[in-house]
C-alpha positions in Angstrom: 17.8 3.5 -104.8 15.6 4.2 -107.2 17.4 5.8 -109.7 17.0 9.5 -110.5 15.6 10.9 -114.2 15.4 14.3 -115.4 14.7 15.7 -118.1 17.3 17.2 -120.9 16.1 20.4 -120.6 16.6 20.2 -116.9 20.0 19.1 -117.1 21.0 21.3 -119.8 19.9 24.4 -117.3 21.8 22.8 -114.5 24.5 21.3 -115.5 26.9 24.5 -115.0 26.0 24.8 -112.2 25.4 21.2 -110.8 29.7 21.2 -111.7 30.3 25.0 -109.7 29.0 23.3 -106.8 31.6 21.6 -106.6 34.0 23.6 -106.1 34.8 24.8 -102.6 31.5 26.4 -100.9 30.1 27.4 -104.9 27.7 25.8 -103.9 26.0 28.4 -102.7 25.0 30.1 -105.7 22.9 26.7 -106.7 20.5 27.4 -104.2 20.4 31.1 -105.1 20.5 30.9 -109.0 18.9 27.1 -109.9 16.8 26.6 -106.6 13.9 24.8 -108.7 16.6 22.6 -111.0 16.6 19.2 -109.2 19.6 17.9 -111.0 22.1 20.5 -110.1 20.5 20.9 -106.5 21.0 16.5 -106.6 24.8 17.8 -107.6 24.7 20.6 -104.7 24.1 18.8 -102.0 26.9 16.1 -102.6 29.2 19.3 -103.0 27.7 20.7 -99.3 28.7 17.1 -98.3 32.3 17.5 -99.9 33.1 20.8 -98.7 32.3 20.3 -95.2 34.7 17.7 -94.8 37.2 19.1 -96.5 37.2 21.8 -93.9 37.3 19.5 -91.3 39.8 17.6 -92.9 42.2 21.0 -93.4 41.1 22.0 -89.7 43.3 18.6 -88.8 45.9 18.9 -90.4 48.9 20.4 -88.3 48.0 17.4 -85.9 51.0 15.1 -86.0 49.6 11.8 -87.2 46.2 12.6 -87.7 47.4 15.2 -89.8 48.5 12.7 -92.6 45.7 10.7 -92.9 43.6 13.9 -93.4 46.3 15.2 -96.0 45.1 11.6 -97.9 41.7 12.2 -97.0 42.0 15.7 -98.3 43.1 14.3 -102.0 40.1 11.4 -102.2 38.0 14.6 -101.4 39.9 16.6 -104.0 39.5 13.5 -107.1 35.5 13.1 -105.8 35.2 16.4 -106.3 36.4 16.2 -109.5 34.6 12.9 -110.4 31.5 15.1 -109.2 32.3 17.7 -111.7 32.8 15.0 -114.3 29.0 13.4 -113.7 27.5 17.0 -113.2 28.9 17.9 -117.3 28.1 14.8 -118.8 24.6 14.6 -117.3 25.0 11.7 -115.0 23.5 11.1 -111.3 25.7 8.2 -110.5 26.5 7.5 -106.8 29.6 8.5 -105.2 30.8 6.5 -102.8 29.5 7.1 -99.1 29.2 11.0 -100.1 25.9 10.2 -102.1 24.9 8.6 -99.0 25.0 11.4 -96.7 23.8 13.8 -98.9 20.7 12.1 -99.4 19.4 12.7 -95.8 20.2 16.7 -96.2 17.1 18.5 -95.9 18.0 22.1 -97.7 
């Protein structure tokens, strides 16, 4: 994959919104206020994938054996979300394993 590069101004302008996009469904804020910022959109797409996966895993939490696996998946997704917040606040565009692959395929 080609390494993405954004201008310092674009990163500085989009970093707070990019970090916000990893918290539950606040990725919607990026699409409303920073639709023209590529850095924020990159992180918002990853935020969408994490949010959908989190909601899916929480839906099966009450099922006996599957619920345990979904609980573990939820913890992994929380860690991925925290890592995404770290990446966005430091201005980096590193890939989050599996999540960024799915996010690249999203058409938004």
